[in-house]
C-alpha positions in Angstrom: -68.3 -1.4 -70.5 -68.1 -0.5 -66.6 -65.1 1.2 -65.5 -62.9 -0.7 -63.1 -62.9 0.7 -59.5 -59.5 2.3 -58.8 -57.9 2.3 -55.3 -57.8 5.8 -53.6 -54.5 6.5 -52.8 -53.1 9.1 -50.3 -49.6 10.3 -50.9 -47.4 13.3 -50.2 -46.2 15.0 -53.5 -43.6 17.0 -51.6 -41.5 13.9 -50.7 -38.1 14.6 -52.3 -35.9 11.5 -51.2 -35.0 9.1 -53.7 -37.6 6.7 -52.5 -40.2 9.6 -52.8 -39.1 10.0 -56.4 -39.7 6.4 -57.0 -43.1 6.2 -55.4 -44.2 9.2 -57.7 -43.0 7.4 -60.8 -44.6 4.1 -59.7 -47.9 6.0 -59.1 -48.0 7.7 -62.5 -47.0 4.3 -64.2 -50.1 2.7 -62.6 -52.3 5.9 -62.8 -55.2 3.7 -64.5 -55.4 1.7 -61.4 -55.4 4.6 -58.6 -57.3 7.4 -57.7 -54.5 9.8 -56.6 -55.0 12.3 -53.6 -51.8 14.6 -53.0 -51.9 16.0 -49.5 -50.8 19.7 -49.3 -50.7 20.2 -45.4 -50.1 18.2 -42.3 -53.2 16.4 -41.2 -54.9 16.4 -44.6 -54.0 12.4 -45.2 -56.0 11.9 -42.1 -58.9 14.0 -43.3 -58.9 12.2 -46.5 -58.7 8.7 -45.0 -61.6 9.7 -42.8 -63.7 11.1 -45.7 -63.2 7.9 -48.0 -64.2 5.6 -44.8 -67.4 7.8 -44.4 -68.3 7.1 -48.0 -67.8 3.4 -47.4 -64.6 3.0 -49.5 -63.6 -0.6 -49.0 -59.8 0.0 -49.2 -57.7 3.1 -48.9 -54.0 3.1 -49.7 -51.3 5.0 -47.9 -48.4 5.6 -50.1 -45.3 6.9 -48.3 -43.3 6.7 -45.2 -44.3 6.2 -41.7 -45.6 9.8 -41.2 -48.3 9.3 -44.1 -49.0 6.1 -42.8 -49.7 7.3 -39.2 -52.1 10.0 -40.7 -54.1 7.6 -42.6 -54.4 5.0 -39.7 -55.7 8.0 -37.5 -58.2 8.6 -40.3 -59.4 4.9 -40.7 -59.6 4.3 -36.9 -62.9 3.0 -35.9 -64.0 2.4 -39.5 -64.5 -0.8 -41.6 -62.4 0.5 -44.5 -59.3 -1.6 -44.9 -55.7 -0.1 -45.2 -53.3 -0.8 -48.0 -49.6 0.2 -47.8 -47.1 1.1 -50.5 -44.1 1.7 -48.3 -41.5 4.3 -49.5 -40.1 5.7 -46.5 -36.7 5.7 -44.4 -37.7 3.0 -42.0 -41.2 1.4 -43.0 -41.5 -0.3 -39.7 -45.3 -1.3 -39.7 -44.6 -2.7 -43.3 -41.8 -4.9 -42.2 -43.9 -5.8 -39.2 -46.7 -7.0 -41.4 -44.4 -8.6 -44.0 -45.4 -6.2 -46.7 -42.4 -5.9 -49.4 -40.9 -2.7 -48.5 -38.2 -2.7 -51.2 -40.4 -3.4 -54.2 -43.7 -1.3 -54.8 -44.9 -3.8 -57.5 -44.9 -6.6 -55.0 -46.6 -4.5 -52.4 -49.3 -3.8 -54.9 -49.5 -7.4 -55.5 -50.2 -7.8 -51.8 -53.0 -5.5 -51.8 -54.6 -7.2 -55.0 -54.4 -10.5 -53.2 -56.9 -9.2 -50.7 -55.8 -11.0 -47.7 -56.8 -9.2 -44.5 -55.5 -9.0 -40.9 -57.1 -7.3 -38.0 -54.6 -5.7 -35.6 -54.9 -4.0 -32.2 -55.1 -0.4 -32.4 -53.9 1.6 -29.2 -54.1 5.2 -28.5 -51.7 7.4 -26.4 -53.6 10.5 -25.0 -56.2 9.8 -27.6 -53.7 9.4 -30.6 -54.2 6.1 -32.5 -51.0 4.2 -33.2 -50.6 0.7 -34.7 -46.8 -0.1 -34.2 -45.2 1.6 -31.1 -45.1 4.5 -29.0 -42.3 6.1 -26.8 -42.0 8.7 -24.0 -38.6 10.4 -23.3 -35.5 9.2 -25.1 -36.7 8.1 -28.7 -39.4 10.8 -28.7 -36.6 13.5 -27.8 -34.3 11.9 -30.8 -37.1 12.4 -33.1 -37.7 15.8 -31.9 -34.2 16.7 -32.3 -34.0 15.1 -36.0 -34.9 17.6 -38.6 -36.3 16.9 -42.0 -33.1 18.1 -43.9 -30.9 15.8 -41.9 -33.1 12.9 -42.7 -32.9 13.8 -46.2 -29.2 14.2 -46.4 -28.1 11.2 -43.8 -31.0 8.8 -43.7 -31.1 6.8 -40.6 -27.8 8.2 -39.6 -29.6 11.5 -38.8 -31.3 9.8 -35.9 -28.1 8.5 -34.6 -26.6 12.0 -34.5 -29.5 13.3 -32.9 -29.3 10.4 -30.2 -25.6 11.3 -29.4 -26.9 15.0 -28.5 -29.8 13.7 -26.6 -27.7 11.5 -24.4 -26.1 14.4 -22.7 -29.3 15.9 -21.5 -30.8 15.4 -18.0 -33.4 12.7 -18.2 -37.1 12.9 -17.0 -38.3 10.9 -13.9 -41.2 8.6 -15.1 -43.5 6.6 -13.3 -45.6 3.8 -14.8 -48.8 3.0 -13.5 -50.7 0.0 -14.7 -54.5 -0.7 -14.5 -53.8 -3.8 -12.3 -51.8 -1.9 -9.8 -48.3 -2.5 -10.9 -46.1 0.4 -10.9 -42.4 1.0 -12.4 -40.2 3.9 -12.5 -37.6 4.8 -15.1 -36.1 7.4 -17.4 -37.6 6.3 -20.8 -40.7 4.2 -21.7 -41.4 2.4 -24.9 -44.5 0.6 -25.5 -44.9 -1.9 -28.4 -47.9 -3.4 -30.3 -45.8 -5.1 -32.7 -42.3 -6.5 -32.3 -40.2 -4.4 -34.4 -38.9 -0.9 -33.6 -36.7 1.4 -35.8 -37.0 -0.8 -38.9 -35.8 -4.3 -38.3 -34.7 -4.4 -34.5 -36.8 -6.8 -32.5 -37.4 -4.8 -29.6 -40.5 -6.5 -28.2 -39.9 -10.3 -28.3 -43.3 -11.3 -26.7 -45.3 -8.6 -28.8 -48.4 -9.9 -30.7 -50.4 -7.3 -32.5 -53.9 -8.9 -31.9 -53.7 -9.8 -28.2 -55.2 -6.7 -27.0 -51.9 -5.9 -25.0 -49.0 -3.5 -25.3 -45.4 -4.9 -24.5 -43.8 -2.2 -22.2 -40.3 -1.5 -21.9 -39.1 0.6 -19.1 -35.4 2.0 -19.1 -33.9 2.4 -15.6 -30.8 4.3 -16.4 -30.1 7.1 -18.9 -26.9 8.1 -20.7 -24.7 5.6 -22.7 -25.9 2.9 -20.4 -29.3 3.1 -22.2 -27.9 2.6 -25.5 -25.2 0.1 -24.4 -28.0 -2.2 -22.8 -30.2 -1.9 -25.8 -27.6 -3.1 -28.2 -26.6 -5.8 -25.6 -30.1 -7.1 -25.2 -30.6 -7.5 -29.1 -27.2 -9.2 -29.3 -28.2 -11.8 -26.6 -31.8 -12.5 -27.6 -34.0 -9.8 -26.1 -34.1 -6.5 -24.2 -36.2 -8.0 -21.7 -33.1 -10.0 -20.5 -31.2 -6.7 -19.6 -30.9 -6.0 -15.7 -31.4 -2.2 -16.2 -34.8 -2.6 -17.9 -38.3 -3.8 -16.8 -40.2 -5.7 -19.5 -43.9 -6.6 -19.1 -47.1 -6.5 -20.8 -50.3 -4.4 -20.0 -53.9 -3.8 -21.3 -53.7 -0.2 -20.1 -51.3 2.1 -18.3 -50.6 5.7 -17.6 -47.3 7.2 -17.5 -46.6 10.3 -15.2 -43.6 12.6 -15.6 -41.8 15.2 -13.4 -41.9 17.5 -16.4 -43.4 17.8 -19.7 -41.5 15.5 -22.3 -42.0 14.6 -25.9 -44.3 11.6 -27.0 -44.2 10.0 -30.3 -46.5 7.5 -31.8 -45.5 5.4 -34.7 -42.4 7.7 -35.3 -44.5 10.9 -35.1 -44.5 13.6 -32.4 -47.9 14.2 -31.0 -46.5 16.8 -28.6 -45.0 17.4 -24.9 -46.8 15.9 -21.8 -46.5 15.5 -18.1 -49.0 12.5 -18.2 -49.8 10.0 -21.0 -52.6 7.3 -20.7 -52.3 4.5 -23.0 -55.5 2.2 -23.9 -56.9 0.1 -26.6 -59.3 1.8 -29.0 -62.6 0.3 -29.4 -62.1 -1.1 -33.0 -59.2 -2.9 -34.6 -57.4 -2.0 -37.7 -58.0 -3.9 -41.0 -54.9 -4.4 -43.1 -54.1 -5.9 -46.3 -50.8 -8.0 -46.0 -49.4 -11.4 -46.9 -51.1 -14.3 -45.5 -47.5 -15.3 -44.1 -45.4 -12.6 -43.2 -41.5 -12.7 -44.2 -39.4 -10.2 -42.1 -35.8 -9.7 -43.5 -32.5 -8.6 -42.6 -31.7 -8.6 -38.8 -35.2 -9.6 -37.6 -34.8 -12.9 -39.7 -31.3 -13.6 -37.9 -32.9 -13.4 -34.3 -36.4 -15.1 -35.7 -35.3 -18.4 -34.3 -34.3 -17.2 -30.9 -37.4 -14.8 -30.5 -40.3 -16.5 -32.3 -43.6 -14.5 -32.8 -46.7 -15.2 -34.4 -49.8 -13.6 -36.2 -53.2 -15.0 -36.9 -54.2 -13.7 -40.2 -57.9 -13.0 -41.2 -59.1 -13.5 -44.9 -60.9 -10.5 -46.3 -63.7 -12.4 -47.8 -64.0 -15.5 -45.5 -63.5 -14.7 -41.7 -63.1 -12.0 -39.4 -61.5 -11.8 -35.7 -63.6 -10.8 -32.8 
């Protein structure tokens, strides 16, 4: 009898959070369905994913948080291999965006088994691919300040404490230069391929991750005004409605800074730069997700005010062009 094909699963065995422990127990309890590949150093998930894709593996699963997911996405960029997601991180932003159950690994595996595929835009910041969002300035500075130990102890609260510290620092001066000639100035920039930021907050109400555009949010003022305007925008139906921000869509743009500032993609720092170029990659990313996304929590509450759509692509029957 032929042995059933097992999904290759890339995971971080050193994840020590409660969710990480549940993930390891889940993987071991389903060991007959998976070929498990543990990572031992930064970048190894990307290397493994690229190796599987080069061998023609149809599906590769990223098991863990947004960090593991980002590395696997980088490894699969430009290939035909489809991404499966078993979310077990702190935020699981992309899983939430795609409607993948982030609170049940069993249901997330069911989504993978159902085999419904979406093709989503894949952008890059200075050559680093990202599927959900990227940030220059404030939010990347918060990520840079947030230690692994604090995330383990405090969870999302660790980011809030880091934000309070960053608010007192002098902001950079940023200029956004779009391919169509548009120019904007500000102190922080967020670029969304999907609608969600930081978990369940709908920062990018017009975002559509298959329209070959990024939704760009430029903050004009720093300090506590930045945070207060973000909260006000969410409360009243969109940050694009706040006077101290500029919100627009762009296919390609460059951000120049008066000094080197941290840059993050999908919640992972890629370094400090004085100039960052954003552009779409040649190929879309293929992802296994529910045919109809169900987004929970805060996002559900604002869904009627800020509608967004997704055009799914079936794995076996059709493909986006």
